[in-house]
C-alpha positions in Angstrom: -5.5 24.1 23.5 -3.1 21.8 25.4 -4.8 18.9 27.2 -4.1 15.4 28.4 -7.4 14.4 26.9 -7.2 11.5 24.4 -9.5 13.4 22.0 -9.5 17.0 20.6 -11.2 19.7 22.7 -13.0 22.8 21.5 -12.9 25.8 23.8 -15.1 28.9 24.1 -16.0 31.7 26.5 -19.4 33.0 27.4 -20.9 35.1 30.2 -20.4 32.2 32.6 -16.7 31.9 31.9 -14.5 29.5 30.0 -15.7 26.1 28.7 -14.4 23.1 26.8 -15.9 19.9 25.3 -15.0 17.0 23.1 -14.7 18.0 19.4 -16.2 15.4 17.0 -15.3 15.5 13.3 -15.5 12.4 11.1 -13.5 14.3 8.5 -10.7 14.9 10.9 -11.2 18.6 10.8 -9.4 20.3 13.7 -11.5 22.2 16.2 -12.1 25.9 15.3 -9.9 28.3 17.1 -12.5 31.1 17.3 -15.9 30.3 18.7 -18.8 32.7 19.4 -22.2 32.0 20.9 -25.1 32.3 18.4 -28.9 32.1 18.8 -32.1 32.9 17.1 -31.1 36.6 16.8 -28.2 35.8 14.4 -28.9 36.8 10.8 -27.9 34.6 7.9 -25.7 37.4 6.5 -23.9 37.8 9.8 -23.5 34.0 10.2 -22.2 33.6 6.7 -19.7 36.4 7.1 -18.3 35.0 10.4 -18.1 31.5 9.0 -16.2 32.6 5.9 -13.8 34.4 8.3 -13.2 31.1 10.1 -15.3 31.9 13.2 -17.5 29.1 14.5 -21.0 29.6 15.8 -22.0 27.5 18.8 -25.7 27.4 18.7 -27.8 28.1 21.8 -31.2 28.8 20.1 -34.0 26.7 18.6 -32.7 23.7 16.7 -35.0 24.0 13.8 -34.0 27.6 13.4 -30.4 26.4 13.2 -31.3 24.2 10.3 -33.0 27.1 8.5 -29.9 29.2 9.1 -27.7 26.5 7.6 -29.9 26.4 4.5 -29.7 30.2 4.2 -25.9 30.0 4.4 -25.8 27.4 1.7 -27.9 29.6 -0.5 -25.4 32.4 -0.2 -22.6 30.0 -1.2 -24.7 29.0 -4.3 -25.1 32.6 -5.4 -21.4 32.9 -6.0 -20.7 32.8 -9.8 -18.8 29.8 -11.1 -15.8 30.3 -13.3 -15.8 28.6 -16.6 -13.0 25.9 -16.6 -10.8 25.4 -19.6 -10.6 21.6 -19.4 -12.4 18.7 -17.6 -9.5 18.4 -15.2 -9.7 22.1 -14.3 -13.5 21.7 -13.8 -12.8 18.7 -11.5 -10.2 20.6 -9.4 -12.4 23.7 -9.2 -15.4 21.5 -8.2 -13.4 19.8 -5.4 -12.1 23.1 -4.2 -15.6 24.5 -4.1 -16.8 21.4 -2.2 -14.0 21.8 0.3 -14.8 25.5 0.8 -18.5 24.8 1.2 -17.8 22.1 3.8 -15.5 24.5 5.7 -18.0 27.3 5.7 -21.1 25.3 6.5 -19.1 23.3 9.1 -18.8 26.4 11.2 -22.4 26.1 12.6 -22.0 23.9 15.7 -24.4 22.0 17.9 -23.7 20.9 21.5 -24.2 17.2 22.4 -24.8 16.0 25.9 -22.8 13.0 27.2 -25.8 10.7 26.2 -26.0 12.2 22.7 -29.1 14.2 23.5 -29.4 17.8 22.3 -30.5 20.3 25.0 -32.1 22.8 22.5 -35.7 23.6 21.8 -37.3 21.4 19.1 -34.3 19.2 18.8 -34.8 15.7 17.5 -33.7 12.5 19.2 -30.4 11.7 17.6 -29.1 9.2 20.1 -29.4 6.2 17.8 -27.8 8.0 14.9 -24.9 9.1 17.0 -24.4 5.7 18.6 -24.3 4.1 15.1 -21.6 6.6 14.0 -19.6 7.3 17.1 -20.2 4.2 19.2 -21.7 3.9 22.7 -22.2 7.1 24.7 -19.8 8.0 27.5 -20.4 5.5 30.2 -19.6 8.0 33.0 -22.0 10.6 31.6 -19.5 13.4 32.0 -18.2 14.1 28.5 -20.2 16.5 26.5 -19.3 17.2 22.9 -19.7 19.6 20.1 -20.3 18.7 16.4 -21.1 20.6 13.3 -24.7 20.7 12.4 -23.8 19.7 8.8 -22.1 16.5 10.1 -25.0 15.8 12.5 -27.5 16.0 9.6 -25.3 13.6 7.7 -25.5 11.2 10.7 -29.3 11.5 10.8 -29.6 10.9 7.0 -27.3 7.9 7.2 -29.4 6.5 10.1 -32.6 6.7 8.0 -30.8 5.0 5.0 -29.7 2.3 7.4 -33.2 1.7 8.6 -34.9 1.9 5.2 -32.2 0.3 3.1 -31.4 0.5 -0.6 -33.5 -1.7 -2.9 -31.2 -4.0 -5.0 -33.2 -5.5 -7.9 -30.6 -8.1 -8.5 -31.1 -9.4 -5.0 -34.9 -8.9 -4.7 -34.1 -7.4 -1.3 -32.6 -4.3 0.4 -29.0 -3.6 1.5 -28.7 -1.5 4.6 -25.6 0.8 4.5 -23.9 2.0 7.6 -22.7 5.6 8.1 -19.3 6.0 6.4 -19.8 2.9 4.2 -20.4 3.5 0.5 -24.1 3.0 -0.4 -24.9 1.0 -3.5 -27.2 3.7 -4.9 -25.5 3.4 -8.3 -27.0 0.1 -9.3 -25.4 -0.3 -12.7 -22.2 -1.8 -11.3 -24.3 -4.3 -9.4 -26.2 -5.2 -12.6 -22.9 -6.0 -14.3 -22.0 -8.5 -11.6 -25.5 -9.9 -11.6 -25.4 -10.8 -15.4 -21.8 -11.6 -16.3 -21.2 -15.4 -17.0 -19.8 -17.1 -14.0 -16.5 -19.0 -14.6 -17.2 -21.2 -11.5 -19.8 -21.6 -8.8 -17.5 -23.2 -6.2 -15.7 -20.2 -4.6 -15.3 -16.5 -5.1 -13.4 -13.7 -3.3 -15.0 -10.2 -3.0 -12.2 -7.7 -2.4 -13.2 -4.5 -0.5 -16.7 -5.7 0.1 -18.2 -2.5 1.7 -21.9 -3.2 2.4 -21.4 -6.8 1.1 -23.7 -6.2 -1.8 -21.5 -7.9 -4.5 -20.8 -10.9 -2.2 -24.6 -11.3 -1.7 -25.2 -11.1 -5.4 -22.6 -13.8 -6.1 -24.2 -16.0 -3.4 -27.7 -15.5 -4.8 -26.4 -16.5 -8.2 -25.4 -19.9 -6.8 -21.7 -19.5 -5.8 -21.3 -22.0 -3.0 -18.8 -20.1 -0.9 -17.9 -16.4 -1.0 -15.1 -14.8 1.1 -15.6 -11.1 1.4 -12.8 -8.8 2.7 -12.4 -5.3 3.9 -10.1 -3.4 6.3 -12.7 -0.8 7.6 -14.4 -1.8 10.8 -17.7 -0.2 9.8 -17.7 -1.9 6.5 -17.0 -5.3 8.1 -19.8 -4.9 10.6 -22.1 -3.6 7.9 -21.4 -6.5 5.5 -21.9 -9.1 8.2 -25.2 -7.6 9.2 -26.4 -7.5 5.6 -25.3 -11.0 4.9 -27.1 -12.3 8.0 -30.2 -10.3 7.2 -30.3 -11.9 3.7 -29.9 -15.4 5.2 -26.6 -16.0 3.5 -24.3 -16.4 6.5 -23.8 -20.1 5.6 -22.3 -19.2 2.2 -20.6 -15.8 2.7 -17.7 -15.3 5.2 -16.7 -11.7 5.9 -13.1 -11.3 7.1 -10.7 -8.5 7.8 -7.9 -8.5 5.2 -5.9 -6.1 3.2 -7.2 -7.0 -0.3 -6.9 -10.8 -0.7 -7.7 -13.5 1.8 -5.4 -16.6 2.0 -5.5 -19.0 -0.9 -6.8 -19.0 -4.4 -10.2 -18.8 -6.1 -11.6 -19.3 -9.6 -13.4 -16.0 -9.3 -12.1 -12.8 -7.7 -14.2 -9.6 -7.8 -13.2 -6.1 -6.9 -14.9 -2.7 -7.2 -12.2 -0.2 -6.1 -12.7 3.5 -5.8 -13.0 5.0 -9.3 -11.1 8.2 -9.0 -7.3 8.4 -8.5 -7.2 11.4 -6.2 -6.5 11.9 -2.5 -9.5 11.6 -0.2 -10.0 14.6 2.0 -11.8 12.6 4.7 -12.2 8.9 5.7 -15.7 8.9 4.1 -14.3 9.8 0.7 -12.0 6.7 0.6 -14.8 4.8 -1.2 -14.6 7.3 -4.0 -11.0 8.4 -4.2 -8.0 6.1 -4.5 -4.8 8.0 -4.0 -2.3 7.1 -6.8 -4.7 4.2 -7.8 -3.3 2.3 -4.8 -6.1 -0.2 -4.3 -6.5 -0.6 -8.1 -2.8 -1.4 -8.5 -2.8 -3.6 -5.5 -5.7 -5.7 -6.8 -4.2 -6.0 -10.3 -0.6 -6.8 -9.1 -1.8 -9.5 -6.7 -4.6 -11.0 -8.8 -2.6 -13.6 -10.7 -1.1 -15.1 -7.6 -4.6 -15.6 -6.1 -6.4 -17.0 -9.1 -6.8 -20.7 -9.7 -5.6 -21.9 -13.1 -8.1 -20.7 -15.7 -9.8 -18.4 -13.1 -11.1 -14.9 -13.7 -10.7 -11.6 -11.9 -13.6 -9.2 -12.3 -12.6 -5.6 -12.1 -15.6 -3.2 -12.0 -14.4 0.3 -12.9 -15.8 3.5 -14.4 -13.9 5.5 -17.0 -15.1 8.7 -15.3 -11.4 9.4 -14.4 -10.4 9.3 -18.0 -13.1 11.9 -19.0 -12.0 14.1 -16.1 -8.3 13.9 -17.2 -7.2 12.2 -14.0 -6.1 9.0 -15.9 -5.0 8.5 -19.5 -7.1 6.4 -21.8 -4.4 3.6 -22.0 -3.3 3.7 -18.3 -5.5 0.9 -17.2 -4.4 -1.4 -20.0 -0.8 -0.6 -19.1 -1.5 -1.6 -15.5 -3.1 -4.9 -16.6 -0.2 -5.7 -18.8 2.4 -4.9 -16.1 0.5 -7.2 -13.7 0.9 -10.2 -16.0 -2.8 -10.2 -16.9 -4.8 -10.5 -20.0 -8.3 -9.2 -20.9 -10.7 -12.1 -21.5 -13.8 -9.9 -22.0 -15.5 -6.7 -21.0 -19.1 -5.7 -20.3 -20.1 -2.1 -20.4 -23.1 -0.1 -19.0 -24.1 3.5 -19.1 -24.8 5.4 -15.9 -28.4 5.8 -14.8 -28.0 8.2 -11.9 -29.7 11.7 -12.1 -26.4 13.7 -12.3 -25.7 12.1 -15.7 -28.6 14.0 -17.1 -28.1 17.2 -15.1 -26.6 19.8 -17.5 -26.1 22.3 -14.6 -23.7 19.9 -12.9 -20.1 21.3 -13.3 -18.9 17.8 -14.3 -21.8 17.1 -16.6 -19.9 16.5 -19.8 -17.7 13.9 -18.1 -20.7 12.3 -16.4 -22.6 12.1 -19.7 -19.7 10.3 -21.4 -19.0 7.9 -18.5 -19.1 4.1 -19.0 -18.8 1.6 -16.2 -17.2 -1.7 -17.2 -16.7 -5.1 -15.8 -13.3 -6.3 -17.0 -12.9 -10.1 -17.1 -9.2 -10.7 -16.5 -7.0 -13.8 -16.5 -3.4 -14.6 -15.9 -1.2 -14.7 -19.0 
């Protein structure tokens, strides 16, 4: 649809004529070309068939019935038999392909949003706060309605609850409150590594790619006098600043926008980059997937120039990519050598998340073998 609108539009036709609204997709998915009106009379089989064919369903019925319909569609996806993969890499690629197909299919069930982020459907919840946190303030003019996939909307609602409740971090004795789209520190083993590694200095530390600010907070709690935490993502910067303020650490932790390193040098520089060298399919996946190991290489290649003499760089990285066949076993050491760095020491920890013990997970064997390490690096 051609339009002078600054945002994508979705168009559909019903008995009253032609309509259009703003299309919202955090993953950057283009608006569906084919849209039909659906309500409580729609069966799960019919909805699933239409969604698989690429036809979106704009819901006009009871909101809770739409949720049940989405669950029924998901069950139909899960019934499809999985092919046995010949290698861990094949299993990973098949898993990502299945995830993408699942997202496309379930993303075809759409919910209309009013300009103030209310939902004019029976038994609809109040999602205004969740939408404001993810999308920003509602349309001031009150004239721009929108359409969003129910799957994305449920993600917004879940993120809103996580943000309110927070994630308990034993190393802090407090909670970290993640924003929508900012990686949540639910895998606590990497935080534990930073909480127990011997500090080379307590004067100054840089936290590269801070996200929620959890590692910067741990360093400050351990007695580092000043921590400079960096990120490039606007949500992450706002999230980290709020968490640092909530923890009463604003006088010791400064959160700034920077691409990797802040100006100057430090005796300790910490980085927990995305662990998998694959291309993210949406902005939210950038915390997990690092295309061509771009952030990892950037950190390693710039580390020596930003370390004080005798300083240490702490790289927190899982070997999950090695077990998946995405990175060779000696690739990291080769990157370290090429960056003019040496390994001072290494601390390892096994994963404790539920998937590591779930034998039905398609990536179970790689998850079971995974080790997360804190590499203590220095300049040669």
